[in-house]
Each structure stands twice: as structure tokens, then as C-alpha cells.
Phi, psi and omega in degrees: 000140177298143182303321183296338181269354177291155180283165169274136176263138178225134175220154178212169178290339182206235184255354181298327181294350175297335176295324177286317179301318181295320178297322178293317179299320182289321182279328184234072188293347180265356184269134171281150183221138172242128185247138174235122175248117185273061188292337179292336183240013178280144005270151175282336189295343179257005182263167176288146179306324181297323177294315181298320178297315181296315179298317182296319179293321177300312183292318179299315178299317182297313181292321179296318180296331180284343178102089175227159182255344180202145181241130175251120176274091187272041181220121182295323179297313179294322177299317184296322187248343188237352186302313182300317179301316183291323178295326177280335186279323187253145179270024177234162177299136177236123187244135174257182182251352186282312182301313178298321179294320179296317180296320178298320180293318179298320179290333185274325187293143177251326182259006175067030176231115186239137173259147176228124173245144182192191177285169181299319181294315180299314182293317181292339177283341184057027183297319179292317179301315180297316182294318180293315183287340173292323179282315184218092185298340183278350184284138175267128183245126176254118183253141182214126176278135179231072187293346182276349186286316183299313178302325177299311182295317181296333177273358180079015179269097187246354182203173178111169184298318181296314181298316180296323179296319179295315180297315182298316180293320182294326185270358182306320181299344179275352178299131180084001181281343179063028176286149175245358179218139180232118179273127174278092188276035174205134185288350172285329192295330178303337179286347174254007187304319180302319179287320179299317178297319181295319181290318184283332180095163187292341182284347183252122175281131178259123190244126173254144181275357186300308182294319180295323178293317178299320178295321178295318177299316180299316179296319182293319178298319179294317180296324182268005182057043182249005179295137178278118180259002179290136182275357180296152180298131181291157179252137178239128177238142181234115181249144178214144174274356179256213183279119183289331182296317180291331176293320178299320179296315179299317179296316180296321181289317187275326184266354176055032176206151180295147179251131178299126186304322183293343182279349180250123185228145173268136177231128181291141172251147004286156182265122180238119181225154171255115186267103179270338184277347186288131177225165177288140181293000000 
């Protein structure tokens, strides 16, 4: 198969990266995509960086061996600690979600004060602060870990009094920070965006990196002459190390359309593959 006709690979620790996959599907409707959600080992945000790197390398190797032309690390935690390793490991473009999200935040802020919420690993890495200050050193960045958000999303709890109480309590430390933009530094968090917006108020712009990442992928495919020009209907595959039935439910709820059962597959973790296709770039 021609390289341009190969699918785009996307992975996350769970189901949050589906927000990025959907943005890619909307921007690049002719591209096939294979998604891997590592739900058996989710959340990554409470693990040691060495574990996250190992899991990320396993998934990247697995997807590359299956045949992909570009890999999107649709997990902020994995992007923060493993992106550089993956870019050196694979001979295909590897894209993270932090740089596109940081650029969107810099473009959005008016008072030069930006908030970033994410997992404990992402926040402790200061990856967003570094990315934002590289673009605009004068910007003040307030970082806050919100470890309770991912479990809510993975359980499908996206609204209601309990969820709002958790979100409100988690975001309290940002009160008085005078931020005018808030980066959702975890791909699970956009699914809580309506409540986050309600809690933060209309004066604060809530920014997801999904659309910015999809735009970056589109530019990269064009630059590398990897855009799929075939008019055939694209194929979408959804792989998970967890329960495939709950993934089907999440897909049906979020994508508002039935998902072909054969497109959702369970894959045991850890992933061990022998990569015969890998060559030096």
C-alpha cells in the first residue's frame, strides 16, 4: 500500500483522546484512523514517568507495526514525558498535543495570564509552561493538577450535581488568579468543558488542544506529501486494552452514530511486537 493511504495512528491512556480523533476526522475526512485507548492501565497521570514512557513506547511500536503513516500522542501526560523518545524511536512523524494547545492559548489570551489544568504528571513536568513561555516569555502561567477529572470521564460521569461539585472544588485554587484563558491540559477534560466553563465564568476562555492538533496534523501531512487523495470511504478502527463494550458505548454517545462492532477490538496489554518494518529515518 502507498504510504499516503496508510491510516493515522492516535493513542491515549483511555477514551479522552477520542476528542482529538474526532477533530482529525472532521478536518481530514478522507483519512483513515486507528485509535488505541490504554484503558487497562488508565490513568497515566498518577503513574511514574518511567512507566508512562514504557507504555507509550509499547503502543507506538504496536501501531507502527500495524502500518501507520503518522502518530498522534493524544495524551498530554504521554506527550509531556514520552514525546521526544517516540520521535527518536519511530521513522514517521510523531505529533503531541501540548505545543498546539500552548500556541492556541498564547493567541487567545488578552491579559497575558493563562491557566493550565492537567494530570499530576503533566503539571509537574511544566511542559505547558515551557511551551507557552518559549512562544511568549512575558506570559504568566498558573498550573493546577486536577487528578479527579479523568476517573469521572472514564466512568462516563460528565454532568450532574456531584460532577459539578468535584469540578468546582478542584478549580478553587485558580480563584483570584485573574487568568483570562484556561488550557484543558488533558484530552479527557473537554468532555467536562460545559461544567468547567460554568464554574470559571464567561470571562475565561476554555481552550482544548484537539482542534489545534488536528490542524497541525493536516499541515504536516501536506508538507510531507502524505495526504490521502483516494476517494474511497476511510476506515476507522478502535483498539482498547480495556473493556471493548464500554468503548462502544462511549463512541455511540459521543459520535452520535452507530459504530460497526468489528471496528472495536480488545488488545491485551502489555503489547509486545517485533517491528520488522522499522528503519532509520
